Structure formats: C-alpha cells, structure tokens
C-alpha positions as CSV (number, residue, x, y, z in Angstrom):
1,M,0.0,0.0,0.0
2,T,1.2,3.5,-0.9
3,A,1.8,6.0,1.8
4,P,-0.8,8.8,2.0
5,V,-0.3,12.3,0.7
6,L,-0.4,15.0,3.4
7,I,-3.1,17.6,2.6
8,I,-3.0,20.9,4.5
9,L,-6.2,23.0,4.4
10,H,-6.9,26.4,5.9
11,Q,-10.6,26.5,6.2
12,E,-12.9,24.4,8.4
13,H,-15.1,23.1,5.6
14,S,-12.7,23.2,2.6
15,T,-11.8,20.0,0.7
16,P,-8.9,19.0,-1.5
17,G,-11.3,19.2,-4.4
18,R,-9.9,18.3,-7.9
19,V,-6.4,17.7,-6.6
20,G,-7.7,15.2,-4.0
21,N,-9.9,13.5,-6.6
22,I,-6.9,13.1,-9.0
23,L,-4.7,11.7,-6.2
24,R,-7.4,9.3,-5.1
25,K,-8.0,8.2,-8.7
26,R,-4.3,7.4,-8.9
27,G,-4.7,5.1,-5.8
28,L,-3.3,7.4,-3.2
29,S,-5.0,8.0,0.2
30,L,-5.1,11.5,1.8
31,D,-4.1,12.5,5.3
32,I,-6.0,15.8,5.7
33,R,-4.9,18.2,8.4
34,R,-6.0,21.7,9.3
35,P,-3.2,23.3,11.5
36,R,-5.3,26.4,11.8
37,F,-7.8,24.4,13.9
38,G,-5.2,22.6,16.0
39,D,-4.1,19.7,13.8
40,S,-0.4,18.9,14.1
41,L,2.1,18.6,11.3
42,P,4.5,15.6,11.2
43,D,8.1,16.0,12.1
44,S,9.0,13.9,9.1
45,L,7.3,12.8,5.9
46,A,8.7,9.3,6.2
47,E,5.0,8.0,6.5
48,H,3.8,10.2,3.6
49,A,4.2,10.1,-0.2
50,G,4.4,13.9,-0.4
51,A,2.5,17.0,0.7
52,V,0.2,19.7,-0.7
53,I,-0.5,23.0,1.1
54,F,-3.7,24.6,-0.2
55,G,-4.8,28.2,-0.3
56,G,-7.1,30.1,2.0
57,P,-8.2,33.6,2.9
58,Q,-5.1,34.2,4.9
59,S,-1.9,36.0,3.7
60,A,1.5,34.4,4.0
61,N,2.5,37.6,5.8
62,D,-0.2,37.3,8.5
63,K,1.1,37.1,12.1
64,D,-1.0,34.1,13.1
65,D,1.1,31.4,14.8
66,F,-0.2,28.6,12.5
67,I,1.1,30.6,9.4
68,K,4.6,30.8,10.8
69,R,4.5,27.1,11.9
70,E,3.5,26.1,8.4
71,I,6.1,28.3,6.7
72,D,8.8,26.8,9.0
73,W,7.4,23.2,8.4
74,I,7.9,23.5,4.7
75,S,11.6,22.7,5.4
76,V,10.5,19.1,6.1
77,P,9.5,18.1,2.6
78,L,12.3,20.2,1.1
79,K,15.0,18.6,3.3
80,E,13.6,15.1,2.7
81,D,13.3,15.7,-1.0
82,K,9.6,14.7,-1.0
83,P,7.1,15.8,-3.6
84,F,5.6,19.1,-2.4
85,L,3.0,21.3,-4.0
86,G,2.0,24.7,-2.8
87,I,-1.2,26.1,-4.2
88,C,-1.9,29.9,-3.9
89,L,-1.3,30.5,-0.2
90,G,0.9,27.4,0.0
91,A,3.1,28.6,-2.9
92,K,3.5,32.0,-1.1
93,M,4.4,30.2,2.1
94,M,7.0,28.2,0.2
95,S,8.6,31.4,-1.1
96,L,9.0,32.7,2.5
97,N,10.7,29.5,3.8
98,P,14.4,30.1,4.4
99,G,15.3,26.4,3.9
C-alpha cells in the first residue's frame, strides 16, 4: 500500500477538491490536516508520499502562529526531497521558507 499524501487545508469546511480527486483516482489516500484548527504537522514525511498545502483567505504575511509554523514546516518536505505542491497561499508560504 502506498503512503498517503499529506493535505494541509486552511478553512474548516474546505476540501482538497480536484487535486484530491486526482490523487485518489491514482490510488493514493489522503491525510487531511488543518493546523489552523489545532491539527499537528508531522516532524517527518517518512510516512507520507508527499504534501500539498492549499490556499485560503489568509496571507503568508499574516502574524498568526499557524502561518509561521506552516512556513517553517515546509523545510520538512524540502530537506527530505519529498514531492511538495503549494497552491496559492501554499506557494506564497514556500517562497518565504528560508530552507
């Protein structure tokens, strides 16, 4: 069995939409987390096939703690050379990661 793809969402009722449908169609499962609402992020992606950080109404420059944690966390897939996709807010967060 293939490891799940970590999906990071920023709104309470948002879904991974088309991206999630495509991943599922390719036989991948999804590990959906919402750090804004208290979900943790893994210290490693050893148990994941990759990660996708989606958009949201926030700005990557917002001072919310979860925004900073996610920006810092992006070092995990980058250091582990795991597939990583940032969509909208996720891409902006990636551009702010110093790693």
